[in-house]
N, C-alpha and C positions, 0 to 999 in steps of 0.2 A: 544237566545243569549247567553245567560250565559251559560245555560247547554251545549253548541255545544263549547262556551270556553274553560269550565271545562273539556271535554272529548280529547281537541286539549290538552290543560297541561298533561294530564292524559296519553295522549296518545304519547306524547315529554319528556316522567321525565327522560330519560336516555338523551337526549341531552342537555335540562338542566343544570344535575349534570353534564353533559361532557365540555360545558359552563363554568358554575363557578369554575369546578376544573382549569380549562385551566388560567380563569381570577386568580384566587389565586395562580397557581404555576407561573403565568407570573409575578406577583407583587410583589413577594419573589424570583427573578430568580436568585439574587446574593449572591454570597459568598465571603467575604473579606479573604483573606489569607496574611502570610506575605512570604517574600524573600529577603535573605542578598546578600548584594554585595560580603560579607566574612562570611563564616557559621562559622569558628572556628578564633575566635580576635586570636594574641598571640602576639601583642604590641602594641606602641602608636604613635598618631601622635598630637604632639603640636600645639596650635593653639590658639593664641594670639588674642586680643582685638586689637592690633596694625598692628596687618596684614590685607592686604585687604579683604581675601577672604580663602576659603577652597572649592575646586573643585575637583569631582571625575564623571570619566566616569562612564557609566553603560550599558549594551547593553538587553532591559527585551526582556524576550519568552512570554509574557504574552501581551494582548490589551487595558487594562486600568491599572492606578492609583488610588487611593484613598489619602494615607499617606504616610510620612517619618518619621524614627524617626532617631535620631542621640546621636549615647549613648556615655555620656563622660563622664570624673571626672574631677573636680574642683581644681586647684589646691589653690586657696584664692576666697574670698569673694566679690562679686560685681555684679552690675547689668548693664542691656543691653536689646537693642531690638538685637532681633534675628532675621533674612531674610532667608528664601528658596527660591531659582529660581530654575525652568527645564526646561532647550534652549535644544534644535537642538546639533547637535554635529556640526555645522555650527554658533553657535549665533545667526541665522536671528529669529527662533521664540521663544519666551515666553509664556512656557504650560501653565506654574505655578510660581506665585509669590504669598509670604503668610509670613507674620512674628506673630510674638509673641513677642508682645508690656513689655516692661521692667522684663524682664525676671529674676528671680534672683537664682546667681548661691553658694551654700555654700561650704565653703573649707573643703576637705577631704569628699564632700559627691559623688555617683555616680550617674544617672538615665537617661532619656531620654525627648531627645527634639522632642514630638510630634507634626507633623505637620498635620494636615487634610483638604483636599478639596474636591473641587467637585471633580465627577469621572472623568478623563481625561484620552482621547483615547491617547496611543501608538502606535507606530510602532513594532511591534515584530523583533528582528533583528538588530533595527538601535540604533546606538550610541548615549547617551541622556549625558545634562552636570549638574550632581547636584552640586548648589552651595549653600552656607552655608557661611552669612555675621553674624560678631557682629558689632552692628551699636551704636553709644550716649552709652559707656559703661560710666562707671559713675566715674571709676577708671581704673586702668589695670588691665587687669586678665589673666588669662590664664588655659585651659581646653586642658586635654590629651584623644581624641580621639580613641574612639577603634579600634583596626587594624588589617590587616594581610598582614603581612612581606613577605610572597608567594605570592603577590598580586603584581597589578601597577594601574595605571589610577589615581591617588591623586595630585593634587599640592598641595600648600600653598602660597601664593601671586606669583601666577606663574611659583614657582619653583616644579619641580619633585621631593616627597619623597620616590620614590621609593617600595611605598608602597599602600593599599587601605583601603581606608574610610570603616567602617564597619558598614555602613547606610542599616537600617533594610527599604524596600519598602513594602506598602499595598496596595495590588494588589485585582482587582475584578474578578471575571470569575463565569460562570453559573454552579446554581446549579446543580449534579447530578440530582435529581428530573426535574429540568428544562430541563437538557440536554436529558433525557428518553422521555419526554415531547416533545423535539422539533425534538428527530428521529423518533418516532413515528405518530409526526401530520402528515407530507404529506404521507406518508404508511396508514397511519386511512382515510385523506380526500379524498386521491385520489381511493380506493380503495371501500371507504364506497361511491363513488358516482356512479363509477361504477356497487356496487353492486344495489342500488336501480333502477339506469340506466335500466339494465339488466335484471333483478332479478336473480341475480348470487351470490356466495357464498365467502369467503372470501378468500379460497383454489384457484378461481379461476383466483382471481382480482390482489391479492399485487403483484404478480408477474409481470404484466405489470407496476404497479406502481412503483415499484424499477427500471425496464428500463426502465422507461419515466422519474424519476429523473435524472437518471446519462446522459441521451441524452440533456434534457435540459442541465445541466451545461454544458456540454461535446460543445455545441453550443455557447454558450454564452464565454466559456474559448475559442472558433477558433478566438474571434473577441475581446481577451484582456481583458473580462469582468465577470472573474469568479464570485466575488464578488457579482456581480446584477443576475450571473446564480442563487446563494443560494437565494436573496429575489423573484427572478422569481419561483422558487420552492415552498416559502412558500407563494405567494399572488394564485397561481396555487390550493397548497390544503387549503386552507381559500375558495377560490371561489365554490371548489368541493367539501366539508362541507357542504356551505350553498346552493347548488343544490343539495347532497342528504335530506339534511333536504325537503328540496321542494318538491323532488320528493318521500319522504316518507311518503311526509302527502297526496299527488295529490292520490297517488297510496293506502291511507288508509291500509299502512304495519304496524306490528307490528316487535316487537325486535325479535318474535321466526323468521320472514321472513329475519333476517337477521344470526342471527347465526347459526354456524353449527360446526360437531366437528372437520374440518381442524382450523377453528377460537380458539380451546380452545387449543389443540395440537400444534397451534402456538407457542400461549402467552406461553404455560410450555415450547418449544424450547428455546423460547429467554429469558426467566427467567435462564433456566440454562444456557445459553449462559451467561447471565452477571456475571453469579457466577463463571462459572468455568476461565472466562478469566479475572477476576480482578484483577487488579496488576501485568500481563503477561506482559511480554517482548520479543523482536526478538531477534531470535536465530539460525537463520541459514545462513549459506554465500550469499546468494542470494537474501534475506529479507534484507541484513544490503547494500549489493552493489545495489541495485536498489529498490526494493517494496515497502521498508520501508523507505526509505530517500526520494521517488518520494511523498509521501503526506507530509513529514514533508518542503521540499521544495516549495510543491503548499501551506499547511499553512503556510508559513513564506514570502511567495510573492504573495501571494493569483491570483498567475497564472501558465499555466502549465512553463514549463521549459525550453522553450525556450525567454531566457531574459541573461542579462549581471550579469555574480557570479552565476549561478548556481549552485549547488554543485552537480547536478547528473552527472554519467561516461554515463550514457545513455540514453539520455532525447530525445532519440524519441522511445522507447519504446510505447507502446497503452496505454491510461492513464483510461479506463474505472471503472476498478475497484477504484481507487486512488479516481476516482471522486466521489465513493459512500463514501469510507472511508475517507475522505475530508471533506466530509458534515456533520459526524459523530463527525469530530476534530472539524471543526469550530465553533456545537453549542458547546462543551465543551469548549471553551474558550482557552482554554492552550491545546498543544500537549503532549499526553497519549499513550503510544505506545500500551496500554492494548485496547484502544476504535480501533486501525487498526483492532483486530484482533474481536470484536466485529460488525463490521460493516463489514468485511469478510465472517460473520457465519452468518450474519442476512442477506446478499446478496442470498449466498448459499440457503438459510433456503425458503427465501421465493421465492424464483423459483422452489424448488422441493418439496415443499408444495402444488403443483396442483396435488401432487401422490397420495391427502387424498379426490378427488373427490367423487371417489365411497363409500365413508363410510356419505355419505350424503342419500343414501337407504337405506333401510331396510338390505334389504339382502345383502347389500355391508360391512355390519358393523363386519362381517365375516372376512372382508382379513386388520384390522387395524394390527395383526401382519406382514402377510406379506409385509404393506406397508409404516412399522417401517421400517421391516428389507430391505428392496430397498430405504428410504431414508437415511439409518444411513451405514450399510452394505457393501452395493455396491460400495460405493465410497472408504470408507476405504480399501476394497479390492483393488482397482488402485490406492488409494494415502493414505500410509499408516500414513505419518503426516497432514493429513488433519486437523485434531483438532489444531496445533498448530504450523498453517505456516498462510504465506498473499502470498502464490506463486499462481498463476492465470490457474495453469492448471485443479484445481478439478471446476473454476469456469467456465473455456468451456465446461467441460462434463455435467455438470448443465445446461448451457444455451441451449447446442444441444441440450440435455433432453428434455427440457422446450420446444423449438420451432416443434420437432416431437409429443413430447407427445400432443402438440395442435393440431396438422396437422391430426394425427388418430386418438385421444379421442374423436374428436364427429366433425359436419357439420359445413362446413365452413362460418358461419354469420361476418357480419361486425364484432365483439368481437373479433373472436376467428383470424379473418388475422389480424387485429390492433395486436394483442399479436405476432403474426408468427413474423411479421415486428418486430416492437422493439424487439425481440429476436436478428434475424440475421441482423440487425442496431449493435448490441452489442457485437456480438461474434468477428466482425473483429476487432473491438475496444479493445477488453480481451487482443489481444494476434497477430500477426502476423498467426500464424498457424489457427487462427479465420478465416479467408478468407477462406483457404481452407475447415474449417470445414462448414461453411457458405456456400461456395459451393457445399461443396457434400448436406448438404441439400437440395439444388435448386435443383441439382438432382435428388435423390430421390424423391420429392414432384413432379416435373415435370415428370418423370417413372410411377409414379403412376399415374398422369392424363390422360397420353397420355394408361394407361392398362383401364381404367375405359373408359375413352370413346369406345373405342376398343369393351369392353364387351359390352357395353348400345347400341355400334351403332348409341351415339349422339356427332358427333365432332364438339365441340364449338369452338369459339376464347379465350372466357373469362380467362378460366381458366390457357392454357399456356399463354397466355399475362400477365398473376398475376404475374406469374414465373418470367416470362422477366423483368419485375416487380421486384419483391424480387432483383434478379440479378445486376439490375440496385441499388436500392439503397446498398445491397453492396459493390458495387464497390464505390459508393459516398461516403460514411462512411469512409472506407478502405481510396481512395485516398484524403479525405479532408486532413487527418491528413497528408501525404505523403509532400501534397501543402502547409498546414501551415508550414512545417517547411522549404522547400526551398522557403518562403519567407524570405529577410534581415531579421535582426531587425534593426529595426530602433532607431536612435540616440542612439544608445551604443557602447561605446569602444571597445568592444572587443567582437563581435557575438557566439550566439553558433556554434561549429562545429555540422553539421549536419549530416557525414559523422564519427560518432562516434563509438569503440567500442562496437558491440555488443554480449557481448557475457553471457552470465548466468552462474553460477556455478557449475551446476552440470548438463550441459547443454548449448546448444546455442539457440538464437535467433535468428530469420530468417529476418534481414531488411535489408528494400529497396535497398538499395543502392551497389554498386560496395564495393568489402573486399577490406578493409584496414589492412597496417601490423601492426602487435600487436608485442608489446614488452615485457610486462610482463607475459600475460597472453593465454588462447590457440585461435590458429585463429580463429577470428567471420566467421558466417555465412551469406552469402547474397545473393537473388533471383538474382540478377545482373549478377553473375556468369555466369550462365547458355546462352548458346549460340546453336542456331542451328548446325552450325560449329561443333560444339565440341559433339551434340551429333550424328551427322551427322558422325564422324571420330568415336566412339564408335562406334556404330552398326553395321560401316564396317569392324572393326578390327583393326582401326587406333588406336585406344587409348593407353593410358597408362597401363602397365600391372599393375599396382597396382590399376586399378579403376578394372576392372577385377576380381580383388582378393577382391577386395571392392563386386562385387556385389554374388559372391560365399560367402562370409562372410554374407550376408543377407537375400540372400534365404536362407539360412543353420538356420536362425534366425528366417524366416519368419516360416518355417514349423517343424524345430525341436527342437527349443530354450525355453527355459524356463523361457519365456517375464513375467508370472503373475501366482502366484501361489495359488491354489485352492483348500483348507482341505489338503492331503496326496498326493495331486501330482501338478507338474507344468506344464503350456500349452503354447505351442507361439502362435501371434497374430492371424495368417489367422488360427492356427485349432479351437481354440476359436471363430471366427467370420462365422467359417464353424459349429459349436457345435450350435452355435445359429439359423445359416440357416437351420440346421437340425430338431431342435425343433420347429420353426415357421413348417417347412414341415408335423412333425409327428402332430402335436396337429390341425394341418387342413386337414389333410387324417381322424382321428380318430373324426372329427364333432364341430370341434371349429370355431369360425368366418364363422357362416352355411352361415349368406347371405354376409358377405364379406372375402370367402374364396377365390376368384380371388385376390384380392387388396394383399391379408395376401401373399400368395403365389410369387406374384408381389414384396412383399415388400422381401420376404428374395431372390430372385433371385437378385435385386437393391444392397440389400445390401453386398451381394460379389462381385457385381461391384465395389459399393462404396468400399469396402475395398481394392480391388485390387490398382484404382485408385489412393486412399492414401498411399499405397504403391510402386507407380511406380512414385509417387512425392515423398516421400521420397527416393530414390532409384537418381533418381537426382540430387537432393541435394547432398548427398554422393558422389554423381560424380565432383560435380563442387563448390559447395560454403563449403564443408569443409577443412580442413587441412585433410594432406595426412595420419597423426597419426589420427586425431580422425576419419577420413574415416574407416579405416582399423578397428577401435574400433568399431564402429557404437555407437556412444557419443550419449544417450539417446534416444536412440530409442522407448525403453519403453516410454518415458516420450511424447515423439510425438503423438506414436501410442492411449496411456491409455484414452486422454479423447473421443476420440470415441468410447474403445471396452466398456467402460465405459456407455457411453451415451446410446448408441444400447442395452446394457445389460438392464439397466433401462428401457428401452422403449418397449421392446420384453416379460420380465418378468411381466411388468405393464398392458400391453396387454393380456397377458394370463391366467394375474388374473381376469381381465373384463370381459374376454371370458366368462370364466369357473365358475364366481360366481354371477354375473350383468346381465348378459344376456341370461340365464337359456341354455350355452351351453356346459354344466359342469357336469358331473357325480358324486357320490360320491368317487369314485375312482381319477378319473383326481383332484378334489377338495385334496383330499390328496394328491395326488402328489406337488399340490403347496404349501402346507405346507412343503413335503419333500424337495422340491427345496430350500424357503425360510429357513428351518434349515441349508440343505446346503452353501447354502451364508453366515448365521450367525455363524456356526462352520469355516467357509474360512476367517473369518474377522481377520487382526492380531489386537490385541491388545498393541503390545508394543509400538506403532506409539500412541497411545490414553495417555497411562498411562506412557510413559516416553515424559517430553519436551524436546521440542528442544535446550533449556538453559541447559539441564541437561544433555548432549553429549559431551562426550570430544571434542574439538579442537571446538565448539561451542561458543553461549556468556554464557560462566560457570561465578559464581564469580570471579573465578582466574583471568581469559583472561578481565574481565571490571573494573578488580578493577584500581582506580585511573584514568578513561576517566574522569567522575563526576568530580573531581577537577584540573585535565587538564581545562575542558569546562568553568570550574567557573572562574579558573585564567584569561582565553581569555577572560571572557564576562566581566572582569573589566575593558579591557582595547580596545577590539574590537570593530569594526561595520561589517555586514552583508556584503558580498561580498568580505571582505579584505581573504586575504590568509597566510595559512599556509603550511611550509611544515613539510612533517611528516618524523619520520626517524625512525627504526625498523629492526634493524638488526637480522638478520636470522630467517626472517618472510615472510611466502609465501603472504604475504596480506593480509591477515585475520585481522589481528588487525587495520589494516589502516582502514578496510570498520567499523569498531566497532568506532574509533575516529571519521572519517569521519559524521557517524551519529548523534555523540555525539556531537558535535561543529556546525552541522548545527544551521543559515546560513553562517558562516564562512567555507570559503572553503580549502578543506585539497587537495593540490597537488598531483592529481594522477599519481605521475612518478614514481621515485627508492627509497622507501621509507629505502631499503635495497641497501646501497650503497658504493663501495672501491674506490681508487682515482689512481689503474695503476691493470697492468696486474699479474704482483709478487703479490700485495696482495691479488685477485680476487685467485690465486692459494690456495694463503696461506689457504684460508676460506674454501677450497675443504681440504686441511691437518684435518683443525681444528674442523668442521664437519662433515666429514665425508657424502659420495658419495651419500648414502641410503638419507641424508636429503638433501643436498646438489640443489639435481635433481628439486624441488618445489622451496625451498627458493634461487635461484640464485641473484648473488650480479650486478648491474648497473655499470660497468666500468666507472666511472665522475673524468677527472681532475678536482685539486682544483678550476681552473679558470672557468673549462666548470658550475661547481655546482655554482659560486661564479655567474657567466652569468644566471644560471638559478635563484638564491635568486632574482635576479633584480626584481624580480614582484611580490614576495613575502612581506609581513608584519611581519611576526615570522616564527619560526624555532620551532619545537617541536621534542624533544629527547625522544622518548619512552623507545629505550633501544639502546645502542650504544655498539656495543664489542667491543675489542682492536685494528682491524683492521681498523673501523671507526675512531677513534681515533686519532690511528696513521698517517691517510690519510690527517685527514681537522683539525685539533688542531691549524693550522697555520690562518683556517677561521674563530673561536673560539679567536684567540687572546691569552690572559692572563684571559680569562672566562675559567674556569671547564666545559668539558664535563660532565655533570650528566644526570643518567637516569630518565626521568619523570619531566621533564623540558623543561619551555616555554622561548625562546629567544627571542627578541625584533630584527627586522631587520634595518639598519640605513643605508645609502646610503649616500657615502661624493664622493668628486672627486678623492679621492685617494684608493675607495672602498669599500667591504663590510662589514661590523663591528656590531657585535652583543652581545647585554645585557642581560642580565638574568633577569628575571621579578618574576620567582617564580619555584618552584622546590613542586612535589607532590610523596608519595611512588605508586608503581608498585610492581605488583606478580608474573603476566603469561603474556607471549603472544605468537602469532601462526602464 
């Protein structure tokens, strides 16, 4: 019996060490860091024992606090009790109440009154009131509390002092080591369970694990229980880990049965992801407009964007990628932009690591270099900035490739079918175009099933029904989001607008509602604009002339365009797809895929048909749902087609590698050919997007563009609460600076209206003369009369003037009254029966805008 127990312990040493590590890291999961209401104090607030109290408002960005310091200078000697209270904004809840008894102050000395208390949960983004009392003093005494003159929110005995006390708050967040364990635990637990259950390796299961995480979070999010969804993911992970240990022992497995080359490559890539993204921040316009702030809003509200006070301009954008990033950020305990990149790239890595499956076989290890090139170089060819962006187009490509690799890579077991289903559900939840790609995947699988049944002369109903089931799941996933957003927001004074502008910086998204008029940005795309009558009019020659010109431009770009770059030449989408088709047919002719020759020939034909269907769909959208200008310019055509082209390139090259190296279908010449093609992809990979960060590119979030936003945010956090609104002004701007500000101040709402405004047509024309037509086309001002602007300010609590030119000053000085209009300033709005008044809270320096 003892021997058996000893053998069990010996065989489970890895799990025992893992358990001990988890317990130790969990026990030391918190680190304690300071944050100040005022970063650089430049003044003092007098606080006397005769005053009732000193109160400072504060908006936390974290979830738990453990202490508060009050910096002071004592003007005279005295003793007193010092009491601290932390209250909710409406004074209804006392979160902290603690007292330092008989505290001695010595004249002429400085110090900090330290209050420490048990870890106290706070709601990030809400406004709290920090109150300090001097009680039971032995004599009258006066303290000078360090303060910031460019802040607000402080009052002494109920009177506003137009400053902010420089209180220092100690907060608790998870350590980076705990965060690392927390993001790995669901991946590891679920993957390990699937490995022990199905005798698979890490690279075959981790993709399913991360997709399952996202789907669980999505389901809980639909029912407004996103935090419970996080808990569900970890409960499942723990249960799976226990189940994995049970299966491991039941099957008498060893650690060797679990390890694989793919696991070690995954760990190496994950370490690289952590290193290269540490301290990174968002750089591109689209990230600032949606993909980054979507996660930040989710973090602050633990909810999808369908809530009152949402900071999103485009709340209907699909949330799958944001959910994975939210999970990573949630387990950090505070929002950090570099974690978004880590989550995004971990998602992509988890999906594409399935390409390492052939490395398990001895004769497949020669494929190490081609596999790495397939994972890295091919995606970079189609998405040059993949390493420094969180835009989701490359995730569409990776997920589409994952579905097809699972389908063509092995037999259709229950496990493989589950992976395909998870991928197909995820595709339409990543982006609207994912619905099209998921449909094309189902089409490819259906045609393949039909071809195999014809070849084998065995006509069954199971596989076609399964494909129909896939389509049903795809539609359920996609329309669940549409239905969710069509349900009115309950008990909210201001429901989310569900027909929002749906426009993406370097291209346009495809929402499911009818088109809406656009003011400051390019017209949006909407599938609802497509009608049968409209199609008939075009096909019978009764359409608008520009629509036929769009078709001519579209066909020219499809066949003769220079859409994608490979080494020394450029090629159009259809030419590249035709080349891939020709490659499959050529390899089949020369003996590859001997047992699956008919299947691969069918794939070649189906890919060409699917490519044409995708082009037809895109052509229809250009006819109906783009503005005339966008349609004639074929806006973002390469971005819409790139995920499909990238995914098919990965799949075709992978299947060719496996056939030649692992299935004994390849001669030495064919193997050399694989290495030659791999070298071609490696040479074709652009390096500029890898070595040049998005934030280093002029016009993106460079140091000059971002300078001043952190200080403006800190000023607002001294007075504001989440959901309150700030009207942002930046003259001669195309709106990019407003996106930077919007991200910085979230969950305070930046009104996405006219950041560049003038009061009259005369001022508008002067702006043309001042800046020149070459700049004004993108930076055109909105004309708002003084009365109209005052009416819009009725819904706001603050005005932030980042940059005001002379035309703005001339237009709206009467709104500011005697208050100076100054760049980098925050103003509080007060509504009286006589109208709007603005009072300056504080000012900071700025360097540039865009």
